[in-house]
DOLUM-456481 format. One record per residue: residue in one letter; x negated, y, z of N, C-alpha, C in turn. Coordinates in steps of 0.2 Angstrom, whole numbers, plus 5000, padded with zeros to 4 digits. Example, Ala and Ser with C-alpha at 12.3 -4.5 7.8 and 13.67 -1.06 7.14 Angstrom:
residues 2
a493449725039493849785039493449845039 s493649895035493249955036493650005039 
This chain:
residues 403
m499649945000500050005000499650065000 i499750114996499350174995499650235000 l499250265004499450325008499050375005 m499350435005499050495001499250565004 s498850615003499150675004499150714997 c499750734995499850754988499850824987 q499750864993499850934992499350964987 a498750934987498150964983498350964976 i498750914974498950904966499650924965 l500050944970500750964968500751034965 p501151044960501251104957501651154961 p501751214960502151264964502851234966 a503051264971503751244973504251254968 n504851214969505451214965505251184958 r504751144957504651104951504751034952 g505151004948505350934949504850884949 v504950834953504450774954504850714953 l504550664949504850604948504350544950 v504550504954504150444956504350384953 v503950344950504050284946503650224949 s504050184952503650124954504150064956 p504050004955504549954957504549934964 s504049964968504049954975504350004979 i504949984982505250034986504850064992 t504450024995503950055000503550104997 l503250094991502750134989503050204987 r503650204984504050264982504150304989 a504450264994504550305000503950335003 q503350305003502750335005502550395001 v502650394995502450444991502950504992 l503550494993504050544994503950575001 r503750535006503550565013502950615013 n502550605008501950645008501950705004 l502550715000502650774996502750835000 d502550894997502650955001503350965001 h503650985007504350995008504651055004 g504151095001504351154997504451134990 a504451074988504451054981505151054979 g505251054972505951064969506250994969 p506750984965507050914965506650854964 v506750804968506350744968506750684967 q506650644963506950574962506450524961 e506750464961506350404961506750354956 v506350314952506550264948506050204949 s506350144947505950084947505550064941 g505750084935505350064929505250114924 g504950104919504750144913505350174909 a505750124908506350144904506850194907 d506950184914507350224918506950294918 a506350294919505950354919506050404913 l506050364907506150404901506850434900 v507350394903508050424903508050484907 k507750484913507750544918507350604915 l506750584911506350644909506750684904 e507250654900507650694895507950754898 s508050754905508450814907508050874907 g507350864907506950924906506750964913 q506950934918506850964925506250944928 w505850894925505250864929504650894926 q504150914931503550934929502950894932 l503050854937502550804939502850734940 l502450684938502650614938502150574941 f502350544947501950494950502050424947 l501550394944501750334940501250274942 d501650224944501350164946501050124940 r500450104941500150074935500550004933 r500849974938501149914937501849924937 l502149914931502849924930503149864928 p503849854929504149784927504349784920 d504349834916504549834909504049854905 l503849924905503349954900502649964903 d502149944898501449954900501350034902 a501050044907500950114910500550154905 e500050134901499650164897500150184891 e500550144888501050154883501550204885 l501750204891502250254893501850324893 i501250324895500950394895500850424888 q500750374883500650404877501350434874 i501850394876502550424874502650484877 i502550494884502650554887502250614884 k501550604882501150654879501450684873 v501850634869502150654863502850694864 r503250664869503950684870503950734875 f503550734880503550784886502850814887 p502550854882501850864883501750914889 g502250944892502050984898502050954905 i502150884905502250854911501550824914 e501450844920500850814923500950744926 v500450694925500550634927500050614932 v500250584937499750564942499850484942 m499350454940499350374939499050344946 l499350304949499150274955498850204953 d498150194954497850134952497550104959 s497850054961497650014967497249954965 d496949944960496549884958495949884963 g495849824965495249804969495349834976 d494849864979494849884986494949964987 s495049994981495050064981495650094978 a495850154979496450184976496250254973 l496350264967496150324964496650354960 p496850414961497350444957497050484951 w497350484945497150524940497650584939 l497450634936497950694934497850704927 i498350684923498350684916498750744914 q498450794911498850854909498550874902 g499050864897498850884890498250834888 g498250774890497750724888497150724891 a497050764897496450764901496350694904 g495650684906495450624909495650624916 p495350574920495450564927495250624931 a495650634936495450694940494950664945 s494650714949494150694954494450664960 r494150624964494350594970494550654975 s494250704975494450764979495150794978 e495450774973496050804971496650774976 a496550724979496950694984496650644988 s496850644994496450594999496950535000 m496650475000497050415001496650365004 h497050315006496650255008497150195007 t496850135007497250075006497350035013 e498050025014498249995020498449925019 e498649905013498949845012498649815005 p498649755004498449724997498749754992 q498449754986498749784980499349754978 l499849784974500449754972500249704967 a500649654967500649594962500849614956 r500449604951500649624944501349584942 t501749614939502449584937502349544931 n502549484931502549444925503149474920 k502949484914503449514909503749454906 s504349454904504649394901504449394894 t504349324892504149314885504649334880 t505249344882505849364877505649434875 e505349474878505149544876504749544870 t504349494869503949494863504249444857 q504849424858505049384853505249424847 p505149404840505349444835506049474835 l506149534832506749564832507249524827 p507849534827508249504822508049524815 g507949474810507749494803507049504802 m506649504808505949524807505449464808 i504949464804504449414805503749444806 g503349404811502649424812502549414820 a501949394821501749384828501049414829 s500849464825500249504827500349544833 e499749564836499849604842500249664841 v500149704836500449764835501249754834 m501449694831502149684831502449664837 r502049624841502349604848502449664852 r501949714851502049774855502749814853 l502849814846503449844843504049804846 y504049744846504649704848504749724856 r504249724860504349734867504649804868 l504349854865504649924865505349934863 t505549894857506149894855506649864859 r506549804862506949774867507049814873 l506549854875506549894881507049944880 v507049984874507450044874508150024871 a508249964868508949954865509549954870 p509449934877510049934881510250014883 h509750054882509850124885510150174879 p510450224881510750274876510250314873 t509650314875509150354873509050364865 t508950424862508850434855508150404853 v508150364848507550334846507350364839 l506650374838506450394831505950344829 v506150314823505750254820505350284815 m504650274816504150304811503750254807 g503650264801503250214797503250234790 a502750204786502750214779503350184776 t503450194769504050164765503850094765 g504450054766504349984765504149944771 t504049974777503849944783504349904787 g505049924786505549894789505849934794 k505950004793506250044798506950034800 e507350014794508050004795508149944799 l507749894798507749824802507649844809 v507249884811507149904818507749934821 a507949984817508550024819509149974820 r509249934815509849884816509749834822 a509149824824508949774830509149814836 i509049884836509149924842509949924843 h510349924838511049924838511249854840 q511049804837511249734839511049714846 l510549744849510249724855510549764861 s510949814859511249864864511949844866 p512249874871512949864873513449894868 r513149924862513649954857513649904851 a513349844852513349794846513949784843 a514549784847515149764844515449834841 g515149884842515449954839515149954832 p515350014829515250024822514450044821 w514250024815513550044813513550084807 a513450154807513550194802512850224799 v512750224793512050244790512150304786 v511750354787511650414782510950424780 n510850414773510250424770510150504769 c509750544773509750614772509450634765 a509050584762508750604756509150584750 a509650544751510050524745510650564744 i510850604749511450644748511350714746 p511650744741511450814739511550854745 e511150904746511250954751511950984752 a512251004746512851034747513450984750 l513350924749513750874752513650844759 l512950854761512750824767513150844773 e513250904774513550934780514250904780 s514650904775515350874775515350794776 e514750764774514750694775514550674782 l514150714785513950704792514550724797 f514750784796515250814801515950804799 g516150794793516850784791517050854789 y517750854787518050924785518750914786 a519150974787519850974787520150984781 r520750964780521150974774521151044772 g520951054766520951124763520351164764 a519851134767519251164769518851194763 f518951164757518651184751519051154745 t518951174739519351154733519251074733 g519751034732519750964732519850924738 a519750964744519850934751520650924752 v520950874748521650864749521850834755 q521350794759521550764765520950774770 a521050764776520450774781520050714780 y519350724782518850674782518450674789 g518450624792518150624799517350634799 g517050604794516350614793515950544796 r515350544795514950484797514850484804 i514750534807514650544815515250514818 c515850534816516450514820516650444818 s516450414812516550344810516050304815 a515550324818515150284822515350284829 q515950314831516150324838516150254841 g515750254847515750194851515150154849 g514850174843514250134840513650174839 t513350154834512650184832512650224825 l512350284825512250314819511550314817 f511350284811510650284809510550344804 l510150384805509950444801509250424797 d509350394791508750374788508450434784 e507750444784507450494781507650564784 v507650564790507850624794507450684792 g506850674790506350724788506650774782 e507050744779507350774773507950814774 l508150824781508750854783508650934782 p509050964778508951044777508951074784 l508551134784508551174790509151194792 n509651214788510251244790510751194793 l510551124792510951074796510651054802 q509951064803509651044809509851074815 a510151134815510351164821511051134823 k511451114818512051084819511951014822 l511450984819511350914822511050914829 l510650964830510450974837511050984842 r511451024840512051044845512450974846 f512550934841512850874842512450824846 l511850824846511450784850511450804857 e511450874858511450894865512150894868 q512650914864513350924867513850864866 k513650814861514050764859514750784857 e514650844853515250874850515150884843 v515750874839515750884832516250934830 q516150984825516651024823516651014815 r517150994813517250984805517251044802 l517051044795517151104791517851124790 g517951194791518651214790519051204796 s518851184802519251174807518951204814 a519351234818519051264824519051214830 e519351154829519351104834518651074835 t518551064841517951024843518050954845 l517750904843517950834845517350814849 r517450774854516950744858516850674855 v516250654855516050594852515550554856 d515650484856515150444860514750404855 v514150424852513750394847513050394849 r512750344848512050334849511650344843 v511150384843510750404836510150374836 v509950334831509350314829509150344822 a508550374822508350414816507650374814 a507550384807506950354804506650404799 t505950404799505650454794504950414792 n504750434786504150414783503650474783 a503950534785503550594785503250604792 d502750654792502450674799502850734801 l503350724806503750774808503350824812 q502850814815502450864818502150914814 e501850884808501650924803502150974800 q502750944799503350984796503551034801 v503451024808503651074813503151134812 e502451114812501951164811502051204805 a502351174800502451214793503051244793 g503451244798504151284798504651244795 k504551184793505051144789505551104793 f505351094800505751054804505751094811 r506351094814506451124820506051084826 s505651124830505351084835505751054840 d506351094842506751074847507151004845 l507351004838507650944836507150884836 y506550904834506050844834505950814841 y505850854846505850834853506450794855 r507050814853507650784854507750714851 l507450714845507550644841507050594844 s506450624846505850574847505850564855 a506450554858506450544865506150474866 f506150434862505850364862505550344855 p504950364854504650354847504450284846 l504550254840504350184838503950194832 e503350164831502950174825502850104822 l503050094816502950034812502250034809 p501849984810501149984807501249964799 p500749984795500749964788500549894788 l500749854782500649784782499849774782 a499449824779498749814779498449804786 e498849824791498549824798498849764802 r499149724798499449654801499349604796 r498749594794498649544789498849474791 d498749454797498949384800499649374798 d500049424797500849414796500949404789 v500449414784500649414777500849354775 v500549294776500749234774501449214777 p501549214783502149194786502749234783 l502649304781503149344778503249314771 a502649304767502749274760503149214760 e503049164765503449104765504149114767 h504249164771504949184773505349204767 f505049244763505349274756505449214751 l504949164751505049114747505649074749 r505749064755506349024758506949064756 g506949124756507549164754507749164747 v507149164743507249154735507549084734 a507349034737507548964736508248954739 a508448984744509148984747509649014742 a509449074739509849104734509949064728 s509449024726509448984720509648914721 h509848894728510048824730509548774728 c508848794729508348744728507848744734 v507348694733506848684738506348744738 p506148774743505648824743504948804740 l504648844736504048824733503448834737 p502948784737502348784742501948844740 l501648874745501148924743500448894745 t500048894739499348864740498948914744 a498348874747497948914751497548974747 e497448954741497149004737497549074736 a498249054735498749114735498749154741 g498749114747498749144753498149194754 r497549174752496949214753497049274748 a497349264743497449324738497949374741 l498449344744498949394747498649434753 r498249394757497849434763497349484761 a497049474755496549524752496849584749 h497549584747497849634744497949694749 t497949754746498049824750498749834752 w499249814749499949814751500149894752 s500049934747500250004748500950004748 g501349964746502049964746502349924752 n501849894756502049864763502549804762 v502949784766503349724766503749724760 r504049784758504449784752504149764746 e503449784745503049764740502949684740 l502849654746502649584746503349544744 q503849574746504549534745504549534737 q504449584734504549584726504049544723 v503349544726502849504723503049424723 m503349404729503549334730504149314726 e504549364725505149344721504949334714 r504449374711504249364704503849304704 a503349284709502949224709503449164709 a503949164712504449104712504649094705 i504749144702505049134695504449114690 l503849144691503349124686503049054688 a503149024694502848964696503248904692 e503848914690504248874686504348804690 g504448814697504648754701504048714704 g503448744702502848714705502548754711 d501948734713501548774718501448844716 i501348884720501248954719500448964720 w500148994714499449004714499249074713 p498649104714498549174713498749204706 a498749154701498949184695499649204694 h500049174699500749194699500949264703 l500449284706500549344710500349404706 n500849444704500849494700500749564703 f500149584705500049644709499949704703 p500249764705500149814700499349824699 s499149844693498449844692498049894697 r498349944698497949994702497949974710 f498249924712498349904719497949834719 r497649804714497449734715496849734720 g496849684724496349664729495749634725 r495149634729494549604726494649524725 p494249494720494349424720494249384726 v494549334728494449304734494049234734 g493649224729493249164729493249124722 e492849084722492849044716493449004714 e493848984720494348944719494948974715 c494849044714495349084710495249064703 a494649054701494549034694494848964692 q495048924697495248864696496048854696 r496348914697497048924698497348894691 r497948864692498348834687498648884682 a498548874676498848914671499548904670 f499948964668500648954667500848984661 
């Protein structure tokens, strides 16, 4: 058990303090040692609950137990640095026989031991065993690489909560699959799933498509339309390519996210809605914020819980299992037996750059299944675009079967 004097690192009075630890005793000890002039003080037991609390914006100091029952503390710090950059984090590290706090502010390193005095009275907390179900693949997703296991765990962690999620990744990495998994693993799974592709709908129509319109709001509006947000009532709204949302609609979307209210075009009536939002983008929204193309307040509201999908080039161990999965899908659609993938073809697949990510791999395997004409799949059947071809993968490629 860690005992400490917190006055040396506590910010000025009337600033909120959040204590995060699965140990009731540890939380109580920290609270007892806080300056009585502090602002609002609350405690939670895990990382997910902490993120929900942090959304209120009233917290300036976070005491964080390194051993959480759900989220890795280092991962939580990275999320906080992106989503809540002004928050100071004091991490309690009770490894071994000593206890040392860090003060992390704007990415700074560990604070000196003199910033707080403490001693260890009881043995360190036992590390909580995390359930293996947290790292099981998400519905519709394939891959067991370390980066994907981390993605599965974070997704399963946030799914049960109403927190807004921003899914980031290059085109073809599977952002919509992650968004669907969040919906399917949430308490809203039985509710509607509504999708809006912000890049595919003309700007002149996007506002009415999102928020709806009243009868007579414009020429041709012969009847009222509720809009995609209202159609997702009790469920999840997926905003794909949210980086393409026009600036004039960003303020209205922000109001909806903050107030959970929708006002249709041509109507003075405000409707209350219960909709969870998951957004996705292949753009760097932080760069767009700096360039004045995306509102910073909307960015921070959308990225309450960011999830980043790695490109396929960073998960090469998953390439062959994904290829075999796509071959099974092709076989099922054609009512035939899946074609075998030769070791030579597997090496060629792993050597490819995969600029188009998982989507490119799916297309390559569909074409290969056709070219193989019912036989084994060899490197010669893998039709990579010429500018993306990988290097030769060995002499065995010269022995590939002609077709």
